[in-house]
C-alpha positions in Angstrom: 10.3 -27.7 -10.3 9.5 -24.0 -10.1 6.1 -22.7 -11.1 5.6 -19.7 -13.3 3.5 -17.6 -11.1 2.2 -14.1 -11.7 3.9 -11.3 -9.8 2.9 -7.7 -9.2 4.3 -4.8 -7.3 2.0 -2.4 -5.4 1.4 -0.2 -2.3 -0.4 -1.3 0.8 -3.6 0.8 1.2 -5.2 -1.0 4.2 -3.9 -3.3 6.9 -7.0 -3.4 9.1 -7.8 -7.1 8.7 -6.1 -10.0 10.4 -3.5 -11.7 8.0 -4.8 -9.7 5.1 -3.7 -6.5 3.4 -5.2 -4.5 0.5 -2.8 -3.6 -2.2 -3.2 -1.0 -4.9 -1.5 -2.0 -8.2 -1.1 0.6 -10.8 -0.7 -0.2 -14.5 0.1 2.5 -17.1 -1.0 1.9 -20.7 -1.5 4.0 -23.8 -5.1 4.7 -24.8 -5.9 2.6 -27.9 -7.3 5.5 -29.9 -5.8 8.7 -28.5 -2.4 7.4 -27.4 -2.4 9.3 -24.0 -0.9 7.3 -21.1 -3.7 6.2 -18.8 -3.2 4.9 -15.2 -5.4 2.1 -14.0 -5.5 1.2 -10.3 -6.6 -2.3 -9.1 -7.1 -3.2 -5.5 -6.2 -6.7 -4.5 -6.8 -8.6 -1.2 -3.5 -10.3 -0.3 -2.6 -12.9 2.3 0.0 -11.6 4.8 0.5 -14.4 7.4 2.8 -12.5 9.7 1.0 -9.1 9.5 4.3 -7.6 8.5 3.1 -5.2 5.8 1.9 -1.8 7.0 0.1 1.0 5.1 2.4 2.8 2.6 4.8 -0.1 2.2 5.8 -1.2 -1.3 5.4 -5.0 -1.6 5.8 -7.7 -4.2 2.9 -10.2 -4.4 2.6 -13.6 -6.1 -0.5 -15.4 -7.4 -1.6 -18.5 -5.4 -4.6 -20.8 -5.1 -7.8 -19.3 -3.8 -7.4 -18.8 0.0 -10.8 -17.2 0.6 -13.6 -15.6 -1.4 -11.5 -12.6 -2.4 -7.8 -13.6 -1.7 -5.8 -15.0 -4.6 -2.5 -13.4 -3.8 0.3 -13.7 -1.1 2.9 -11.3 0.0 6.3 -12.5 -1.4 8.5 -9.7 0.0 8.4 -6.2 1.4 10.4 -4.1 -1.0 10.4 -0.7 0.9 9.0 0.4 4.2 7.3 3.8 4.4 9.2 6.3 6.4 7.0 8.2 8.9 8.0 11.6 10.2 8.1 11.8 14.0 6.4 14.8 15.6 7.4 15.5 19.2 4.9 18.1 20.6 4.2 19.0 24.1 0.5 19.5 25.1 0.7 23.3 24.8 2.9 23.5 21.7 0.1 23.2 19.2 -1.8 26.1 20.7 1.3 28.2 20.8 2.1 27.4 17.1 -1.5 28.4 16.1 -1.3 31.7 18.0 2.0 32.9 16.4 0.2 35.4 14.1 -2.0 36.8 16.9 0.7 38.5 18.8 -0.2 42.1 19.9 
């Protein structure tokens, strides 16, 4: 029998701990009086047993029993990996790039 568990989607903001990641979950709601859309961000500690999620990844999390003092969530799936740009610089290239405007 399937349990109705709470699910959220958020971005990984920290993966420094062992088997734990910190997720930022954003919720957007209209202000009750003024009607302007307000964004609320909540940080949640999430259990990641395989250390698969990295900073910037978009993940789906699911509510579980308390696993520690702060962890009440588990990574269900990684929706999207963050793409990182590769920079291939030789040791002297950065100095050359900074001196481009100093040509005499």
